[in-house]
C-alpha positions in Angstrom: -73.2 -37.2 -66.8 -72.6 -40.8 -65.2 -69.0 -41.1 -64.2 -67.1 -44.3 -64.8 -66.8 -45.4 -60.8 -69.3 -43.9 -59.5 -72.4 -45.4 -57.9 -76.1 -44.8 -59.0 -78.0 -43.9 -55.8 -81.7 -45.0 -55.1 -84.4 -44.3 -53.3 -86.1 -47.3 -51.2 -88.7 -48.7 -52.9 -90.8 -52.0 -53.0 -90.0 -52.4 -56.8 -86.3 -51.8 -58.2 -86.7 -52.1 -62.5 -90.3 -51.9 -64.5 -90.1 -52.5 -67.6 -92.9 -50.6 -69.8 -93.1 -52.2 -73.7 -94.3 -54.6 -75.5 -94.7 -58.5 -75.0 -94.6 -60.4 -78.0 -94.2 -64.5 -79.1 -90.6 -64.4 -80.5 -91.1 -67.2 -83.3 -87.1 -68.4 -84.4 -86.9 -70.7 -86.9 -85.1 -74.0 -86.4 -82.3 -73.3 -88.8 -79.7 -71.1 -89.7 -80.0 -69.4 -93.4 -83.0 -67.6 -95.4 -86.5 -67.1 -94.3 -87.3 -69.4 -96.7 -85.1 -72.4 -96.3 -86.7 -72.8 -93.5 -89.5 -75.1 -92.9 -89.7 -74.9 -88.9 -90.3 -72.7 -86.2 -90.2 -72.8 -82.5 -91.9 -70.0 -80.2 -90.1 -67.7 -77.4 -91.6 -64.9 -75.3 -89.8 -62.4 -76.6 -90.4 -58.3 -76.5 -87.9 -56.5 -74.8 -88.8 -54.6 -71.9 -90.4 -58.1 -71.3 -87.0 -59.9 -71.6 -84.9 -57.6 -69.4 -87.6 -57.9 -66.5 -87.8 -61.4 -67.0 -83.9 -61.8 -66.6 -83.2 -58.9 -64.4 -85.7 -61.4 -61.5 -83.2 -64.1 -62.3 -80.6 -61.8 -61.7 -81.6 -61.4 -58.1 -83.6 -57.5 -58.2 -87.0 -57.1 -58.1 -88.6 -56.1 -61.2 -92.0 -55.7 -62.9 -93.6 -55.4 -66.5 -96.3 -53.5 -68.0 -97.1 -54.5 -70.7 -100.6 -55.3 -73.0 -101.4 -58.7 -75.3 -104.6 -60.2 -77.1 -107.3 -62.4 -75.4 -105.8 -64.8 -77.4 -103.8 -68.7 -77.5 -100.5 -66.5 -78.1 -101.7 -64.3 -75.0 -102.4 -66.3 -72.8 -98.9 -68.4 -74.1 -96.9 -65.2 -73.1 -99.6 -65.1 -68.9 -98.0 -68.6 -68.6 -94.4 -67.5 -69.2 -94.3 -64.8 -66.8 -96.3 -67.0 -64.5 -93.6 -69.4 -64.8 -90.7 -66.9 -64.6 -92.6 -66.2 -60.7 -93.3 -63.2 -62.6 -96.2 -60.7 -60.7 -99.1 -60.3 -63.8 -101.4 -57.7 -62.8 -99.7 -54.6 -65.2 -100.6 -57.0 -68.1 -103.3 -55.0 -70.2 -105.3 -57.2 -72.8 -106.8 -56.1 -75.7 -109.3 -57.3 -78.0 -106.6 -57.3 -81.0 -104.8 -60.1 -81.8 -101.3 -60.3 -79.3 -98.0 -59.4 -81.3 -95.8 -61.1 -83.3 -92.3 -61.3 -84.6 -90.5 -63.8 -87.0 -86.7 -64.4 -86.5 -84.7 -66.1 -88.6 -82.2 -67.9 -86.7 -78.6 -66.2 -87.0 -75.0 -65.7 -85.3 -74.9 -62.0 -86.7 -77.9 -59.4 -86.2 -81.0 -61.9 -87.2 -83.4 -59.7 -89.6 -87.3 -59.1 -88.2 -90.9 -59.9 -89.6 -92.9 -58.0 -87.2 -97.2 -59.0 -87.2 -98.1 -55.6 -84.6 -101.2 -56.2 -82.7 -102.2 -55.7 -79.0 -98.6 -54.0 -78.2 -99.8 -50.9 -79.0 -102.6 -50.7 -77.2 -101.3 -50.4 -74.0 -102.6 -47.1 -71.7 -101.8 -45.5 -69.0 -104.1 -46.5 -65.9 -103.9 -46.8 -61.8 -102.1 -49.8 -61.8 -99.7 -48.9 -64.4 -98.8 -45.6 -62.1 -98.6 -47.0 -59.0 -95.9 -50.1 -60.0 -94.2 -46.7 -61.2 -94.3 -44.9 -58.1 -93.1 -47.6 -57.0 -89.6 -48.3 -58.9 -86.6 -47.1 -58.9 -85.7 -47.1 -62.7 -87.8 -47.6 -65.8 -87.4 -48.6 -69.1 -88.3 -48.6 -72.7 -88.3 -49.4 -76.2 -88.3 -47.7 -79.6 -91.7 -50.3 -79.6 -94.5 -48.8 -77.9 -93.1 -45.1 -78.6 -93.8 -45.9 -82.4 -97.2 -46.0 -82.2 -100.5 -44.6 -80.1 -102.0 -45.2 -77.6 -98.9 -46.3 -76.3 -96.8 -43.4 -77.1 -98.8 -41.1 -75.4 -98.3 -43.8 -72.5 -94.2 -43.7 -72.5 -94.7 -39.9 -72.9 -96.6 -39.6 -69.1 -94.4 -42.3 -67.6 -91.4 -40.6 -68.7 -92.5 -37.3 -67.5 -93.8 -39.0 -64.1 -90.0 -40.3 -63.8 -88.0 -37.6 -64.4 -90.1 -35.5 -62.0 -89.6 -38.2 -59.3 -85.9 -38.8 -60.4 -85.9 -42.2 -61.5 -83.2 -43.6 -63.5 -84.2 -44.3 -67.3 -83.0 -46.8 -69.5 -84.3 -46.5 -73.2 -83.4 -48.8 -76.5 -83.2 -46.9 -79.4 -84.2 -50.0 -81.3 -85.4 -47.6 -84.2 -86.6 -50.1 -87.6 -88.4 -48.3 -90.6 -90.6 -51.5 -90.0 -92.7 -51.0 -87.2 -93.8 -46.9 -87.7 -96.4 -45.3 -89.8 -95.4 -44.6 -93.5 -95.7 -41.1 -93.5 -94.8 -40.6 -89.9 -90.7 -39.0 -89.3 -90.1 -42.1 -86.6 -86.2 -40.8 -86.5 -87.7 -37.2 -85.5 -89.4 -38.6 -82.4 -87.3 -40.8 -81.7 -84.4 -38.0 -81.6 -86.7 -35.8 -79.9 -86.4 -38.6 -76.6 -83.3 -39.0 -76.0 -82.9 -35.1 -73.8 -85.4 -36.8 -71.9 -83.8 -40.2 -70.8 -80.8 -41.1 -69.1 -79.7 -44.1 -70.9 -79.3 -45.4 -74.3 -77.6 -48.3 -75.8 -77.9 -48.1 -79.8 -76.0 -50.7 -81.5 -74.6 -50.2 -84.7 -77.6 -51.1 -86.9 -80.1 -48.7 -84.8 -77.1 -45.6 -85.1 -76.9 -45.7 -88.6 -80.5 -46.3 -89.1 -80.8 -42.8 -86.5 -78.0 -40.8 -88.3 -76.9 -42.5 -91.7 -73.2 -44.2 -92.2 -70.2 -42.7 -89.7 -67.4 -43.5 -87.5 -68.6 -45.5 -83.9 -66.7 -42.3 -82.1 -69.4 -40.1 -84.4 -72.2 -41.9 -84.1 -71.9 -42.0 -79.9 -71.0 -38.2 -80.4 -74.8 -37.7 -82.0 -76.5 -39.3 -79.3 -74.1 -37.4 -77.1 -75.4 -34.0 -78.6 -78.4 -34.8 -78.4 -78.4 -35.0 -74.8 -78.3 -38.4 -73.7 -76.3 -38.9 -70.4 -74.7 -42.1 -71.4 -74.0 -43.7 -74.3 -73.2 -47.4 -74.6 -73.0 -48.5 -78.6 -72.4 -52.4 -78.9 -70.8 -53.7 -81.9 -71.3 -57.3 -81.4 -68.6 -59.3 -81.8 -66.1 -56.3 -81.2 -67.4 -55.3 -78.3 -69.0 -52.0 -76.9 -67.9 -48.2 -77.1 -69.5 -46.3 -74.0 -69.0 -42.6 -73.5 -70.4 -40.4 -70.3 -69.5 -37.2 -73.1 -66.3 -37.0 -70.9 -64.3 -39.6 -71.2 -65.3 -43.0 -73.8 -64.2 -46.5 -72.7 -64.0 -49.7 -75.8 -65.2 -53.0 -74.3 -63.8 -56.2 -76.1 -66.6 -59.1 -76.0 -67.1 -62.0 -73.8 -68.3 -63.5 -75.8 -66.8 -67.5 -76.7 -70.0 -69.0 -78.0 -72.3 -67.4 -80.0 -75.6 -70.2 -80.8 -78.3 -67.3 -81.5 -78.2 -63.3 -81.2 -81.8 -63.1 -80.6 -82.1 -61.0 -76.7 -78.5 -60.9 -76.1 -78.7 -57.0 -76.4 -81.7 -57.3 -73.6 -79.8 -59.8 -70.9 -77.2 -56.9 -71.3 -79.7 -54.6 -70.4 -80.5 -56.7 -67.3 -77.2 -57.9 -66.3 -76.6 -53.9 -66.1 -79.9 -52.7 -64.1 -79.1 -55.1 -61.9 -76.1 -54.1 -61.2 -76.3 -50.9 -60.9 -79.6 -51.6 -58.5 -76.7 -53.9 -56.4 -74.2 -50.8 -55.3 -72.0 -51.9 -57.8 -69.9 -48.6 -60.4 -71.2 -47.9 -63.6 -68.0 -49.4 -65.0 -68.4 -52.7 -62.8 -71.7 -52.9 -63.9 -71.5 -52.5 -67.7 -69.0 -54.9 -68.0 -71.7 -57.5 -65.7 -74.0 -56.0 -68.3 -71.4 -58.0 -70.9 -71.0 -60.6 -69.2 -74.9 -61.8 -68.6 -75.1 -60.9 -72.3 -71.6 -63.2 -73.1 -74.4 -66.1 -70.9 -77.0 -65.3 -72.7 -75.9 -66.3 -76.5 -74.8 -69.7 -75.4 -78.7 -70.7 -75.7 -81.5 -69.9 -78.3 -84.2 -67.7 -77.4 -84.0 -64.8 -75.8 -85.1 -65.9 -72.3 -83.0 -68.3 -71.1 -82.2 -69.8 -67.6 -79.9 -68.0 -66.1 -77.8 -67.5 -62.8 -77.7 -64.7 -60.0 -75.9 -62.1 -60.8 -72.8 -63.2 -58.1 -72.9 -66.9 -60.6 -72.5 -64.7 -63.6 -69.7 -62.1 -62.0 -67.8 -65.8 -60.4 -67.7 -67.6 -64.2 -66.8 -64.3 -66.3 -64.0 -63.7 -63.2 -65.2 -60.0 -62.7 
């Protein structure tokens, strides 16, 4: 259990946060509305774990990405963006498959994605990944890499090693049926993972896909019953409900301008991790996570020009 006024204690390691999973190209429409109304799209760096690592690095902690891209121009685009962001690319594997792509209609609510998957699930457990894991304080992954093999087996081994080394483990249970094989019970698999991690951050939509319609409080309780130690359920413009199984706290949204919601959850994760690793309490880290998300919402794309965490703290009077 994570008490809201507690601070997480970490061993001294060369790296703070390791993210494992997809690195994608987000093709975001130039206009709002249904996809068929849009004639133009702009490509952005994407993929939840990758977004989190880049954002966290900008916020002032050390982060590292392990992912897989194709040997094509889109893969080169992603690698170049990593380098431009000052990130190490040693953890990026290449495969003969096409770089994975998501087409998204620009939205001020929840965007509806179309998935084109290739290289991302070719991620394997190798010496580079093992070294990165051993050298990190916390590890994060989402549903993408666990939805297909061999990436699923890679993450299973990452979880096993991380638990053995008593690392902080964060999981985004962003289940979506379209990224799973049609004949597989992805819901059951995602539920089985929750007991093996420390922190989960579902959205309202994620919770409904996993459990069906219910009240926010009941949805949070279901995650806790599956073994999550801290549940952060984001509610869009209505903020979030957070529980450690003993205490439940409601957080109001800090967003005042919403240009594009793509990557808002990733921005929260990066702010939360940065704050926890910098020594803030869980409650303070949650507030800073929501502040970073509010900052990102003012811009299009998942990765924006974030200032360091201390500047975010001043800007939102936290």
